[in-house]
N, C-alpha and C positions, 0 to 999 in steps of 0.2 A: 582541437584534436588533428594530430598529424595523420598524414595520408598511411603510412605505414602501419599505424594503430588501426585505422579505419579498415584497411585492407585485411589486416590479421583478424578482425572480429568477423568481415564478411566471409573468410575462409572458414569460420568455425560455424557459420549458421547452418542448422539441420533443415532441409526442407522435405525430407522424408518422413519426419515424424510431427505430429502436432505440438505445438508450446503454447503453455498456458496465457502467457503476455499476448500473443497473436490472437489467441482465440479472444481474450477480453476485448482487443483492440475490434475485432469483427462484431461483437457483441455492441460495443460504442458505435458502430457503424464506418469504423475506419478502415483504410485500405493497405496497412502495413502487415499484410497476412498473406498465406500460400493457400494453395487447393486443399492440402492436407489439414489446416489449420479449419478451413471452412466446413470441411466434411465432419469434422470432429465436433466442431461447434453447433451445427445442424443437427447432430444427435442429441447435444443437451437441449437444444431449442425444441426439439420433438417430444423429450421427455419433461421439460420445464419451459413452457413458452415464456414465462415471466422473466427468464434469466437476463434478456436485454434490459427490462424495467431495474432488475437487482443491481445490475451494472451501474446503470444511470443513478440509483440511489447512493451506492457507494461513493460514486464520484461527488455527488452534491454533498454528501456527509465529509468527504475529504475537504473540500472547498470551505464549506460552513464552520468545521472545527478549527480549521489552519487559522479563518479570517479571527475567529472568536480568541484564539490564543494570541494573536498579534494585537488586536483592537483592544481587546479587556483584560488580558493578562500580562501585556508587555513582553512578550517573547520575541526576541529580534534574530533569534538563530534557529533553523530546523534542519533536521537530519532525517531524510526521506529514505528508508530501506525498502528495497522492492519497489523501485519508481516504475518500472514498466515502459512501453512504449510512450513517448512524449505526445500529449494531447493537449492543446490549448484550450484554455489557459492552464499552463503548467503550476506546481505549487509556487514557485517563486513569484509568478504574476499574480497570484493571488493575495500572497501576502504582503509582497511591495506596493500594493495599492493602499494597503493599511499603514504600512510602514516602509517606505522607500529605501532605508538603510538595511533591512533585513538581509540577513545572509543564508544561504540554502546550499546544502552537500545533499547531492543525490547518488544513491549506492544501489547497484544490481550488479548482477554477474550475467547477465544475459546479451548475448555478442550482438544482437538486435538492436537492444537499448543503447550501447555503444556506438553502433553505426549513426543513430540518429542524434547523438547526445549534443551536438552543436545548437541544438533548438533548447536545449536545458540551460545553456551557458551565457545566455542574452540577458543579463542582468541589468536592472536600473543602475542609473551612474552612481547613486550613493550606496547600493548594496553589493552584493557579490555572490555569485553562485559557483559551484564546483562539482565535477563529476569524478567518482572512483568506482572501480569495479572491485567487488568483493562478494564473498558467499556469507549469508547471515548465518549459515549452520557452522560457521567458524569466527565467531563473535570477536574472540581476541585479535585475529588478523584483521578483521574487518576495522575494528577500532584503532589499531596501528595505522591502516592505511589513510583513515578518516583525520587522524592526528598529523600525518606527513603532509597530508593535503592542506590542511591549514585555513580554510575557508570557515569553518567553524571552530570554536575554543570550547571543547568540552569542559574546561574548568569554570565555563560561566552557564547560565541556564540555557536550554536547548528544549525545541519541541521534536521529541523523537516520533516519527512515523512508521507505523507498522500496519498499514492498511492494504487488505486483501492479500496478505502475504503468509499469515502464521498458517492458514489451512493448508498451504504447501510444504508444512514443515511437521511431520508426522511426530508421535511421540517417540518413535525409535530413533529420532534425530535429537531428542531432548528439546522439545520446542520452549519448555517453561524454564530450562536453564540457560538457554538462547536469550530469552528477555530478561532473565535476572542478571546476566553478566552484562547485558547492554545497559541496563538501568543502572546497575552499580556504577558504572563508568560515569555517570552524569552528575551536573552538580546539583545541589538542593535546588529546589524551585524550578527544575526541568518538568515537562509533562510528558507523559507516554499517551499517544493516541492509536487506538486499534480498531479494526473493523474485521469482520471474520464470518464465512458463512456457518449456517446452522442448520440441522435437520430437524430442529424441534417441531417445525409446523407441518412437514412432509416428509418423515422420514425414508418411505419407500422411494419416494422421488429422489432423493439425496443419495440413496444407495446405489440408484442407477447412473446417477451423475459421477459419483465417487469412481464406478466402474469404467466410464469412458474415459475419465483422464487416467486412471491407473493402467489401463490396456495401452494408452498412447504414451506411456513412460513417464508420467508425472505423478507421484504419489499425492494423494488429497485426502484429508482427514478433517471432516467437518465435526464442529464441538457444539455441546449444549451451552446453555447461557451460564450455569454453575462453572463449566470448564474454561469457558472464556473470562470470567470473572476471575479464575485463578491466577491469570496472567498479570493482575493487578494488586497482588498481594503486597502490602505492606506501603500501598499508595493511596492518596486521597482522591477518591473518585469525584468528579464533578456531577452536580445534578445535570441528567436524572439517575446516574449509576450506568450500570450497563442495560442498555435499552435497544430496540430494534431500530434500525438504522434511522428510518424516516420519522421515528418518534424523537429522536435526539434535538432537543432544541429546534424545532422544525421554524422555517422562516415563511412569511405569509404566502408566496407562489406556491409553496410544497408543502401543505399542509398534510397530517397522517391520513385524513379521510379519503385521499385519493388513491391511496396504495394500501393493499392488504399486507399484513404481517408475514404470510405466506409468499406473498409476491416478493417481498424484500428479501428475507430468509437471511438477514445479516443482523449480527450483535454488534454493537459499536460501545465504545466507552473513551473517556479523557481522564486521566488522572495526573495529579502532581506528587512530584517526589518532596517529602517534606526536609 
């Protein structure tokens, strides 16, 4: 990425308001965050001490589901929207361990992600990675820049990742329409992966968390299991369907007995486009 593009991104950084990606980085123990992010994140932690656990559970699901698509379902292209601040191992590192020739396009509209995007572009020799800046709430424009980037070919099956993203797309931004538009552009045999915060296990706690984010300038809409399931309309869900994140095909070292559903507070699913 050129110095001018990086400088432009740095000039757009807002250090006076908390940002969801930087707060998530703080939950994961990262240091790409500011005092305003840490203050807001600590308000969430005071309300929901397990938020750090939920962030780790989400990250484990992202890796687990991507590995499964690459290893068991032959997916060799991934489109990761809402990439967030790079944290090793990044998605391309996970899937290229299973399939070295895999290609990954990352998409985000957060300037801080652009600043650190170089770490997303260190592909295996056999594969490729790309990064484009676009807003998921304008899916047609997003698809256009992805096509121009050319790292992934939407005419071939793609693993579309919308992880920890859609709860930042409220109904008044047409979240279901956004997903439908993106899925419609994918080739048959593609997969949609979603993780999404839910209030189902602790509604009062999540009402308070929504308030923290909203007051910080980031709209947040958490959704029920049924509402998350609506994003997969017309697709073929892989077993076990829409499930709490740590219960979705757990691996030996992270069995569901170690974490409560309330601590995770995430629904996830992976579905195939017929």
